[in-house]
C-alpha positions as a printed NumPy array, in Angstrom:
array([[ -0.001,  -0.006,  -0.029],
       [  2.905,   2.29 ,   0.61 ],
       [  4.199,   1.947,  -2.932],
       [  0.804,   2.955,  -4.482],
       [  0.545,   5.941,  -2.075],
       [  4.061,   7.052,  -3.058],
       [  3.115,   6.523,  -6.707],
       [  0.033,   8.722,  -6.238],
       [  2.09 ,  11.391,  -4.588],
       [  4.521,  11.331,  -7.541],
       [  1.648,  11.467, -10.072],
       [  0.16 ,  14.458,  -8.148],
       [  3.524,  16.211,  -8.199],
       [  3.957,  15.569, -11.949],
       [  0.508,  16.938, -12.731],
       [  1.094,  19.976, -10.509],
       [  4.4  ,  20.684, -12.269],
       [  2.763,  20.251, -15.708],
       [ -0.114,  22.699, -14.714],
       [  2.43 ,  25.32 , -13.412],
       [  4.404,  24.828, -16.63 ],
       [  1.365,  25.235, -18.745],
       [  0.383,  28.455, -16.739],
       [  3.926,  29.905, -17.385],
       [  3.58 ,  29.047, -21.094],
       [  0.176,  30.696, -21.28 ],
       [  1.432,  33.876, -19.498],
       [  4.475,  33.937, -21.859],
       [  2.213,  33.626, -24.931],
       [  0.063,  36.395, -23.567],
       [  3.1  ,  38.705, -22.995],
       [  4.51 ,  37.798, -26.315],
       [  1.276,  38.575, -28.191],
       [  0.861,  41.965, -26.429],
       [  4.463,  42.865, -27.283],
       [  4.127,  42.048, -30.898],
       [  0.956,  43.981, -31.085],
       [  2.703,  46.88 , -29.583],
       [  5.477,  46.516, -32.076],
       [  3.047,  46.476, -35.061],
       [  1.316,  49.592, -33.728],
       [  4.76 ,  51.394, -33.411],
       [  5.657,  50.276, -36.909],
       [  2.397,  51.733, -38.209],
       [  2.85 ,  54.943, -36.446],
       [  6.442,  55.176, -37.833],
       [  5.197,  54.478, -41.24 ],
       [  2.421,  57.24 , -40.975],
       [  5.138,  59.812, -39.735],
       [  7.311,  58.844, -42.609],
       [  4.396,  59.215, -44.966],
       [  3.73 ,  62.735, -43.696],
       [  7.337,  63.777, -43.989],
       [  7.547,  62.379, -47.582],
       [  4.184,  64.114, -48.27 ],
       [  5.571,  67.518, -47.104],
       [  8.886,  67.123, -48.918],
       [  7.04 ,  66.028, -52.079],
       [  4.953,  69.292, -52.001],
       [  7.982,  71.464, -51.519],
       [ 10.28 ,  69.649, -53.958],
       [ 11.529,  71.627, -56.975],
       [  9.616,  69.245, -59.313],
       [  6.229,  70.251, -57.917],
       [  6.669,  73.52 , -55.89 ],
       [  5.211,  76.817, -57.243],
       [  7.835,  79.344, -58.582],
       [  6.454,  81.943, -56.317],
       [  7.847,  80.239, -53.318],
       [  4.51 ,  79.73 , -51.445],
       [  4.266,  77.02 , -48.836],
       [  2.321,  73.872, -49.572],
       [  1.851,  75.058, -53.169],
       [  2.038,  72.77 , -56.192],
       [  2.471,  74.003, -59.657],
       [ -0.013,  72.035, -61.759],
       [  1.83 ,  72.777, -64.973],
       [  4.987,  71.155, -63.469],
       [  2.871,  68.205, -62.198],
       [  1.31 ,  67.745, -65.599],
       [  4.882,  67.535, -67.164],
       [  5.858,  65.025, -64.371],
       [  2.973,  62.769, -65.215],
       [  4.103,  59.291, -66.01 ],
       [  7.718,  60.24 , -66.092],
       [  9.628,  56.902, -65.723],
       [ 12.802,  58.484, -64.284],
       [ 11.242,  59.355, -61.002],
       [  9.384,  56.111, -60.187],
       [ 11.926,  55.107, -57.5  ],
       [ 13.116,  58.55 , -56.605],
       [ 10.174,  59.335, -54.143],
       [  9.801,  55.761, -52.716],
       [  6.014,  55.857, -53.235],
       [  3.549,  53.854, -55.094],
       [  1.137,  56.513, -55.944],
       [  0.952,  60.292, -56.432],
       [ -2.367,  61.945, -57.137],
       [ -3.5  ,  65.542, -57.138],
       [ -7.301,  66.364, -56.862],
       [ -8.742,  69.75 , -57.476],
       [-11.303,  70.304, -54.819],
       [-12.29 ,  73.815, -55.736],
       [-13.746,  74.855, -58.087],
       [-15.681,  71.512, -58.048],
       [-16.584,  69.804, -61.362],
       [-19.79 ,  67.753, -61.727],
       [-17.924,  64.471, -62.375],
       [-14.401,  63.191, -61.946],
       [-12.297,  64.015, -65.02 ],
       [ -8.768,  62.632, -65.23 ],
       [ -6.211,  65.058, -66.641],
       [ -4.544,  64.402, -69.927],
       [ -2.734,  66.716, -72.324],
       [ -5.973,  67.091, -74.321],
       [ -8.232,  68.284, -71.464],
       [ -5.827,  70.096, -69.245],
       [ -6.781,  72.373, -67.284],
       [-10.56 ,  71.361, -67.42 ],
       [ -9.996,  68.31 , -65.157],
       [ -9.919,  67.511, -61.482],
       [ -7.771,  64.466, -61.118],
       [ -4.026,  64.244, -61.99 ],
       [ -2.509,  60.897, -61.575],
       [  1.209,  61.831, -61.556],
       [  2.34 ,  58.365, -60.864],
       [  0.2  ,  55.215, -60.191],
       [  1.577,  51.65 , -59.586],
       [ -1.477,  49.979, -61.301],
       [ -0.858,  46.436, -60.113],
       [ -0.957,  47.463, -56.432],
       [ -3.363,  50.502, -56.65 ],
       [ -6.253,  48.934, -54.758],
       [ -4.022,  47.846, -51.787],
       [ -2.029,  50.945, -51.176],
       [ -2.608,  52.823, -47.905],
       [ -2.734,  56.655, -48.542],
       [ -1.817,  59.844, -46.87 ],
       [ -2.986,  63.187, -48.03 ],
       [ -2.485,  66.897, -47.469],
       [ -4.37 ,  70.05 , -48.466],
       [ -2.383,  72.214, -50.894],
       [ -2.693,  75.198, -53.164],
       [ -2.758,  74.219, -56.873],
       [ -1.373,  76.977, -59.109],
       [ -0.908,  77.346, -62.795],
       [  0.   ,  80.058, -65.227],
       [ -2.704,  81.736, -67.211],
       [ -2.844,  84.662, -69.575],
       [ -5.351,  87.455, -69.706],
       [ -5.113,  90.239, -72.331],
       [ -1.47 ,  89.421, -72.866],
       [ -0.572,  89.508, -69.127],
       [  0.519,  86.348, -67.428],
       [ -0.7  ,  85.607, -63.941],
       [ -0.884,  82.816, -61.5  ],
       [ -4.388,  81.283, -60.959],
       [ -4.581,  79.174, -57.834],
       [ -7.131,  76.605, -56.733],
       [ -7.613,  74.456, -53.602],
       [ -6.654,  70.823, -53.892],
       [ -5.414,  67.71 , -52.249],
       [ -2.066,  65.902, -52.637],
       [ -2.55 ,  62.096, -52.096],
       [  0.36 ,  59.768, -51.749],
       [  0.101,  56.071, -51.54 ],
       [  2.769,  53.945, -49.913],
       [  3.641,  50.244, -50.136],
       [  2.407,  48.421, -47.04 ],
       [  5.498,  46.529, -45.709],
       [  3.532,  44.622, -43.009]])
């Protein structure tokens, strides 16, 4: 009878050790899951901050900025020339650059081309077509200016718009 009682105590101790080990494994998994979630959130926040920095630098880059030196101003004539330029695809490290004219508002969306410019409200400067639906976007309000001529005098006509930049999601 002593051997069965000793065996029972050994079995109880084994089950207790397994239960404690299982508890520590569950606590470790919980801690690991919350840590990974925090790292993903930090990564997303850093991506958003970098996106905003790229957005600001893009609006003030010589390829897009107004010649008058205004802050957050995009020269639509320059942007139209930059449309689909292959040389700059890797330069900005973005997957999509779009400019939307918000005011004056047109009845329907008209994509800009050389034939209908400036009677349009969407200028797709660069778009990675194969990823276009899956790209997270950041945007910023900007002034959209272009040169016009009235009675032989050149002037800068400005509208209100939105600069939209899409970034590849690395997660």
